N, C-alpha and C positions, 0 to 999 in steps of 0.2 A: 391512553395513555397520560402517564401520570404525573403527581400532583410531587409540589414541591415545594415546604414549610420552614421558613426563618422564624422562631421562635425566640426575642430575645430574655420572657418571663418564666422560661420552662426550664430548672432544675438553677444551679449556680451560674453559669457562663454563659443559657440560655441554650441554643437546640436548634438543630436543624433537619428537619423529617422529611420521608420521600413515603408519598403512598406506588404505589405498583406492583402491581398482575408478577405474581413470580410464580414460576416452575423447573422443580425439582426429577426427582426420579420417581417420586410418590405423591406427586401434586402435580396437577395443570390451571397454569395463572388464578392464581391462589391469592387476592389483594394482600398484600400487605405492608403495615408498619415501619418501616427503618429508618433508624434512628443513631445522629451522630451528634454526641456531647459537645461542648464549647468549652475550651480548656481557659485559665489565666492567661495563658498568650491571646490569646483568641476569642474574643468575646462574637455571643454571635448574635447580630441584630439584626432587625430587618432588612432588605435587601434593598435599596432607592434605584430607580432606573433614573434616576433625570441627577446628574453629575450636584455636588457643591458650587455653586457658580460666585461666592464671597471673593476669590481672586482671581476674577477673570473682568476685562478689560473692557467697556465699550470702542466699538471700531466703527461702527457707523450701519449703513443700511441701505437694503436694495429692492426695487421690488418683482418679483419671480413666482409665478401663477397666481397674478391681482392680489396677493400679498405684501405687504409693507413688511420685510423681513431684518430681522435685527441680527448684527453678526456681534458674538463675543469670545477672547480669546483668554487663552492665559499661555508663556512661555516659562517651563523649568528646565533647569540644565542642575545635569549633573557630574560631573569629571569632562568628559570631550564627548557627550550626550543631550542630546537637547532634544525637548518633547513639544510637541506643540498642540496643545487643543481649543477646538473652535466648538461656538453650542450657537445655532442657529433656532430661533425661536422668532414668531408672533404675536400678536395680540389680538384677541378677539373677543367684547364687553370686558373691558378694560380687563381678563384675566390673561397670563403667557399662557402660551402651548410652544412644546416642545418639535421644532422638526427636523434637527437632523446633530448629530455630535459627530464630532470626528478628531483621530489620532494618528499627527506625524512621527515619527522619532526621526534622529536626525543627527551622525556621529560625525563630528567635524573632524575629528584626526582620521578617519576611516575615507572620509568624503562621502556618504552615502547613507539611503536611511534605511532606518532598520526599523521600524516597525508604520504599521498603518495599518485602522481599522472606522469604520464609518459607522453610527447605528439611526439608525432610522426610525422615526416614530411614527407607524401608522396613525392608532387613536391615542386620544390621553382624554380620560375625566378630569376634570379641577376639580372635585368632590373627596370626602373621606369617606374609604373604602368599608360597607359592613362587616362588624366584629367576627359573622357568623361564618366568615369564609376560609379565617381563621379554624375554625372549630377540624380537627381530623374525624370525624363522625366517629366515636365511641373505639374504634382501635386501638387494640394495645400494642404500642411496640415496639421490635425489637433489634439489638444494635444490628449493624451492615455488616458485611464482612468482612470489613479489613479493607477498609479503602485508607486509614491513614490519611495523609492532606489531598489527597486524590476526590475526595469529596467536592472538593469546591467547581472540580468542573461538570459533575454528576446533578452537584446538589444548589452547587448555584454559580455560575458559569457567568453571569453579570459580573459576580463581583471583582475579576481580572479587569474587564470593561471599565465602569464606572467608576471603583475604590485604586484606579491602580493597581491591586494585589496581584504579589508576583513571587508569593513564596513558594507557592507548589511547583513554580516555572523552574528555581535557583536546587528547593527537594530533589525534585525528579531528574532536573541535568547533572545533580552530583551521581545521584545511585547511577544512572546513564551513564557516565563516563566511568564510574565504577568499575560497574559490570562487564561493561565493552572493553576496558582495557585504554581509553581513549587519551591520549595524552595530544596537546596541540602547540606547538615551536612557541606559541607569544601570545602577549596582551591580544594584539587586534584578529587574532587566530579563534582567542576562546569567545571572541566578540558573538563573533562571524558564525561562528559556530554554535553559540546557544540561542541566538538570535533564532535559526535555522529551525533549530530543538523547537522551540518557543511556538512558531506557525506551526510548524509538522504538530505537533502538542495538540494544536488548535483546532486542527482539521481531523484528526483525529477521534475529539471528545464531539466533535460537532459530527461528524457519522453516526457516530456510532448512538447519538444520540436519537437518532430516525427509525433504529431497529429495520436494517435493509433487510436482514435475513442472514448477514455476515456483522463478523466484528473486525474491527480494524487495532494494534497494539504495538506498544512503543518498539522496535527491532536498529540494528545495529546502522540502518541509512538514515535514521530519523533527524542527525547533522548535519544530514547534506546536501549542499545546494539540486536549484530546479538542475543546472545545464549539468550538476557531476551525476545526479538519476538519470538525467538523458544519455550519459555516454554508458553505460550499462548496457542500454536497449542498442545490440547490434545488426539488428538482420537487416541487410542492407537490399533490398530487389529492385533491381534495376529498372524491368521491364516485364512485360504478363507474356516474353516469347518459348514458344519451346525450350523447357529443361533438359530436353533431351531423356529422362524417364519415360519405363512404358505404361501401358495404362491399366487400372487396374481392373485383372478378373474374375468378375463374380458375378450371379444372380440373384435375385430374389427369393429364389428357395433356401441360400444359406441364411438367413434372416429366421427363419423361422426359429432352427435352434442354436443359439445363442445362450448362454448362460447368462441370468437376469442380472449377474453383476462380476467384476473381477480384477483383478487386483497383482498382477505381475511383480509385486515387490513381497508377495504370498508365497509364489513357485519357487521364486531366487534370480529370475531375471532380470532386477536392478539392484546398480550399484547404488555406494550408500550416493548422500548428496555431495555434492561438491562445489564448489567458490572463488566461481568467476572474477569477485573483485571489481575492482573501476577500471575496469575492460570491457572495450565491446564482443566479447568474443563466444558473446552467445548462442551464435551459431556452431560452432566447436560440438558445445556440450552437448548439445540437439544433435549431433553427426553421431559421436563419441555413443549415446543412448543408445541409440536406432542398433547400433552396429553391435553392443555389447551384449543386449537384448539377441541378436541373431544370430549371435557366436553362441550364447549360452542355450537356446531354441536344437539349433545342431550340435551342437559339440557337449551340452549337460554341465557343463564351467563358464563360474563366474569370475570375468575377467573385467579388468579397468584399464581402459586404453588412452593414451595421450590426446587431451587436446592441444598441447605446447608445436604440439608436432604439427598440426593441423595451422597454429596463429605464425608458427615460424615461414612454412615451404611451401602453402598451396596458394602462394601469393599469382603465380602464374595461372592459375585456372580464375583469377576473378574475384577471389577474395584480399580483406587489405587488413588482417592481422586484428590489432587489439580496433581496430577503425571499421571491423562490420563485415559479413560477407552473407553467402549461403548457405545453405546445406547440399544444394546438390552440385555445385562445385565442387565441397568437397569429396563428396563420392566421387567427381571425377578424376579428382587425385588420386583416391585411395584406390580405385579399380588399376590405377597405373603402377603407384609405387608401392600402395601396401600400408597399413597403417599398424604402430608401435605399440606394444603396453606402456600404459605411464610407469615401469619401474625399469625398461628396458629404455626407454628416450631420457624420463631424468623429467626431475618433477613439473608441476603448472607453476607460472612466475608469474602472469598475472601481469606479464605485456612483451611484447613484441621481441621476438630473440632469434639467434642465427639457427641455420637449419643443419640440422647435421642429421637428416634421415639415412644419410651414405653412412655413415660409420656402423647402424645397426643391419645383421644380416638377414637374409629373404625368413631366413628360418622363425622368427622371430619378427616378422609382418605377417598380417593374415589382410588379407584379400579380400575383394566385393565383384559379383561380377555385373552389378547396374541395379539401379533401384526403380521406385516402382510407386506412382505418385498414384497417391488416394485419391477417387473420385470426388473433385469435390465438392463442399454443400450439401455432404449425400450420407447424413447420421448413419444410416442403416450400415451404409458401406466402410466409414470410419469404425463401426464396431464390428462388423465379419475383418478386416485387418487387423487392428489390436488382436480381438482373440487367436486370428489363424498366427500369425507373424508376429506376434510379441509386441512391445513397445513402438512408439512410432512418433515422428522427428512431428514436429508441427510448430508451427509464426504464431502469436498475436500481436494485440496491441497492446503494450504496455504502460500507456503513459501516463494513464489516472492514478491518481495517491492513494481512491481507495486501495489498485494492486499492490501498490507500494509499502501498501503497512498491512495488508492481509494478513489476518491470525486465524480467523476459522470462520465453518460456517460453508454456506455453499454460494459462490461468491456472483452477485450479477449489478449487475453497473450499464443505465442503458444507456450510457454514455461511449460503451466497450465497443470500437469500431473492430467491423471487421473484410474492409476493401482491402483486394490481395494488396496495391501499391502502398498503404496505410499502417502495414503487419510490421512491426522493428522487433520483438523481441523470440528467440527459436527457444524453447521449450520442451519437453519428451514428455507424451501422452501414456501412461501406464496401467488404467484400468477405469472403469465407469462403476456407478452401479445410484440409488437415488438414498437420500437421507430427510428422512423423515417427510418424505413424499414426494421432495425434488430432484431431476434427475442433475447427473451431474458426472461429471471429466475428471477424472485422479488426474494430475497434471503435478509433473519434478520440476521442477523452476535448478537452477542454477545462481541465487544468493546466499549461500551456506545455509543449515539448520536454525541459522538466528532469524530464520525468514519467513515468516507461513504457521503450516504446521508442519515443525518439520521439517522446513525447507519446502513440502507439498500444500499446492492447491486444491481444493473444490471448486470445478467452473462448469455455473451451470450448462445445461443442455439446448437451455430456451433464447433462440432466434441468434440459434449461432454467436454467441456473442463472445466477444474478442476475438473471433475469425477459428475458432479453433478446427474448423472443416473446413477452410476458405485450404491451405495447403500443405496437407497433410502425404510424407513420405514412409518409405522403407525401403532398407535394401535387398540385395539377394546375392545372398553365401551360396 
């Protein structure tokens, strides 16, 4: 575990120091001292874990868990925003002990809350700390690799909550808007987007501090609300009834000849990462992905097929355009009508459009003769199918923010579900392998190259994480 120090007397303006194990290409888990110096604008001071109560008013007291608890409140106003800070404390041997501290922010113009957090105090020692705990064990400190104002998140995350400090939020939000060319229609939307950004930024850095083996980062989705993020998960499984696919033909002996890793991008069977945008059309991208792979394996040529044609035209087979669908329903439509290339049908619109498949000659339509359900919950079967048949359409559970803001590493979240009826996002499986001894599936998403590792994620093969093994399919061409 790392240690952080806020030393006010080190240097002219103080310094933030972090003792942390560092692993590079030439060293492994070397304990190092990293230092960020204070500035004239921001002096480094010891970080209190208790707020300054000088402007708080005593409201009253109540009985809680056999303790007489006092309630102290401070309210501040800035334009249309009102922030209410509440401290609960109790006395023991004439000494005040903190119980919890809560902030609630309200925007009177929008009529909604914009922020809320609670700090729980599980232990408190009302005495001066031993000065020796501030010693850094004689280590020679070196500069941190370019954190800028971001050091607040990793060196001193309490600063935001106790000191109401938000310069780091302002700075990062401005960088985010510039990088992703974000323009908001009015002041109200700007306020809402910035608050979404703030909450998601806290989440990203809180997860990264846990060192879970994968890293989250700010991407183009970080200013979206939970409802908007949910709308991008458009895989809609209605029931567990038979979907018309053929069973997967394989035997266990096939498994002995499999390569230790495979990446269909290297072979050329995978097109560039696409962007479904704010439209629940992921099912169409999983479908075109496996067809693009099958076409490459059969003809040795890579083509990009039209998701928009599926969004516009497959309603009669049970799909609902930007409001969700399933790959097998798209396969059934393609068996009957054929699938045009993107160049022939027209660009992806990220919205429901008018179907014009009738305007395209049959010679420009690619047909399939059926599809196969890879044996579910069987890692061996999925690896065999992937090696022999090319990229596979799969469904995953994508409602966790740890996946939304994934950046790199092997992703595993114990809360990621794998029940067939809970899967809500269609993606494309294009490979497998190991990273630092961790087996993974290589998955292509449809949330643009701004997401993940240039549009891809390494998903752990442990415990059917997120449902990769639950509902895989490929087409017969």
